[in-house]
N, C-alpha and C positions, 0 to 999 in steps of 0.2 A: 461615878459615871452619871452623866446626863445627856440629854437631846435637846437641842435648841431649834425650834421650827421656823423663828421669824428673824434669823440672823441674815444680814446681806453677805454677799460674797465678799465684800471688801471688809466687813467687820470680821469674818472669819478668818481670813488670811493675816490680817493685823492683830488678831486676838492671840491668847496665850495657846499653846499646844504646838505639838510637832506634828506637821501634815506630811502627806507623801511627797510632795514637792519639796520639803525640807529634808526628808531623806534622800533624796536624789542628790541634793547638794551636798549633804554630809558624806554620802558614798563617794563622790569626787574628791573632796577634801573638807575637813571641817573649816579651814580658811575661806572656802567657796562659801560655806553656810553663812559664818558670822559676818562676812563681809555683805552678803545679800541682806541681811537682816539690817544692817547698819545704813545700807545705801536705800532700803525701801523697795518694794516689790513694783516693777514697772511692768505695766501691760502691754505686750507687742500686738501689732495689728491682726497677727495670726490669732492670738489669745482671743481678742474682741471678735473676731468672726467665729471662732469655736464656741464662745460664751453665745453668740447670736443664734448659731445653729441649736445649741442645747434648748435654749429658751423657745425658739421656734417649734421645736419639735415636741417638748414636755410642757410648756406652759406658754402656748402662742398668745393668750389673753394678756400677758404681760409684756408682750415684744413692744408695743409701741410706748410703753411706760418706761421701759429701760433703755431702748435704742432710737436713734434718729438716723435717718437716711438723707445721705447728701443729694440735693437737687440733680437731677440728671442733666448733663450738658454744661454745667455751671462753669464759667470763666471768669476766674477771681483776678484776670489780668485788665478786664475792663470795668469802668465805673458801675455800671449796673450789676456786673458780676460780684463786685466787692461790696456793694449796698446789700444785695441779696445774701451773700454769706454772713454778712453782719446781722441780719435778722434772723437767719437760721441759727447762729451761734448764741444768740439771746433766747430763742426758742427752745434750744436744746441743753440749757444748763442742766447739769445732773445727770445725762444721758451719754451713753458710748456712741459713737458716730461710725457709720459704715457706709460703703458707696453703694450706688444703686446696682452695679454689677454684681458686687458681693451679696446683697439682698436676694437677687434673683437665685444666685447659687444656693444660698442658705434655706431658701423656700423649697427650692427642688429637692434639696437633700433631705429636708425634713418631710415633704411629701413622699418620698422615695421608702424612707423609714416607715412613715405610718401606712402605707399601702401595702408593705410587705407582709406576705402571709404569715411568717414566723416574727418578725420584728414588730409588726404594728400592734398585735395584743399585747406584746411584752412592755409596751410604753403606754397602755392605757391600764385603768383600776389599780392605782399605787399612789405613793407619795414621792414628792420632788424634793430634792435639796435639803434634807434634813442635815443638821451639823451634830455628830456625834463627838464625845468627849469620854475618854477612858484612861485608866492607868493600867497600862500591861503589866503582868506579873513579873515577866522576865526582867525588868528594871524597876527598881523601887524610885520613886520621886519624879517620875518622867509623865508628864500631861500628854497623851495622844489626842489626835483628832483626824476626823475623816469626814467626807461629804459626798455621799452616795448620789449618783445622778438620779436613779430612781429605784424605790423599793415596790416591787410588784407583789402585792397581796394575792395569795392562793387561798385554798380552802384550810379549815382545821388550824389557823393561825400559821401556817406555813406562808413563806415568802421567798422571792429570790431577789438578788442585788443585779440591777441592769446598769451597764455604763456604755455611753455612746462614744465611739470614736470616729473621727473624720480620718481619712487616710488616702494616700495616694493609689493604692493597690490592695484591694480586700480579699485577693486569692490567699488560700491558705499558707502557701510558702512564704508569701511577701508579708503577709500579717504576722505571721509566726517570727518573722524577722524583726519586725517593727514592734511587736511586743517584747522581745528581748532586749533591744536598744533602748526603748522607752521604760522599761521595768515595769510593765504591767503585771508581771508575775509577784512583784513586791506589792503592787496595789491591789491585786486580788486577794492576797494573804491578809494584808494589813486592813482593808475594809471587811473582810470576812469576820476577822477577830474581833472589830469594833463593833460591827453589827451583832454579834453574838452576844457581846456584853452588853448592849443597848438594848436588845429585845428578848434577852434571856432563852435564846433558842439560836441555833446556827441556821444560815441561810440553807434553802435546799439546793441552790446553784449561785454561781457568779458568772452573769452572761455578759459578753461584749458584743455590742450592735455595731459593725464596722461599716462605713458608707464611704464610698469613693467621693472626692471634692469635684471632679470633673462628669460632664455626661457620659454613660447614662446614669450616673450616681447609683451604680450598682451596690447591693448591701450583702453582706454575710454575717452569720450569727455563729458566735463561738462560745463554747462553754470553758472556764479555765479549769483544768484537771487537777487530780491530787496531787501529782508528780510537780505540776507547775506552782501549785501553791506551797508545797513544801520547799523547793527552792526559794519562793517569794519570803516564807517566813523566815528562813534561815538569815537571808540577806537583811531582812527590817531588823531582827533581832541584833546583829551585828552592828547597824547602824545606830540604834538606840543605846546601845552600850557604849559606842564611840562618843555619841552626844553627850550622856552622862559623865563619862570620863573626863571629857575636856570642860564641860560645866563646872565640875567639881575642882578641877586643877586651874582653870582659867586659861589654858593653853590650848590654841587652836590652829594646829599645824597645817601647812600645806601638803606638799608632796615629799616623799622621803629625802633626807639629805645625805644621801649616798650614790656613788655611781652605779647605774642599774645596766644589766645587760640587755643589749636590744636584739631580739631573737625574730628570725623570719617569721610572719604569720603562719597559721596552721594550713590556710589555702594555697601557701605557696610552697609547701613541703612536698 
């Protein structure tokens, strides 16, 4: 087990170990996982904006170092616009680029979280973006890794793990559906177990801070339940065992090679 405090997000993703995003690919199919690794991680525009939101909320002092904002009203069809953009590109080497409208949204989302009576205190007085590596007991020979958004220090060595989520709808029924679709139950269990190994003590809670992407940038705070983490732990154990089996055999299959029955969805019954 080890903790890295100065590892960049790029180094974290490109380095050894199975992350939660890797587990998601493995759960879809081993072929999706191994193909993604071969092609390399592609950062989408949504991922860049999500990272900008995290940095603005948790480490605002680093924002200008890591991100560059496109000049507002820039028209690259004109000669002057092309020259301005060329200068901007030279000045922004090594930074991720977002638009002015995206910056305004990110600033509003971060302000909404930090001013919230529950969420605000949860994102202060802790540690950001530690990279944790450990070998889970369920599968031998597999290095796991996680990178909690924020570890909030409490008294007497106690702590909670806080995860920021941007969402379209932060109401309970809607966020519950998103949490299941995006496998937040797997994340909560995986991070819980990784943090327990790293800090020699289980967290007191795993907290999701959900903020909506559009005005009024409403915030809701949720705690992962025991039942949620039990379900997530069973899934990540299965994913790790699939990974290890494929790693040892060298066979990374896609979907089952058989005719499968297509049944009506439960909601249509």
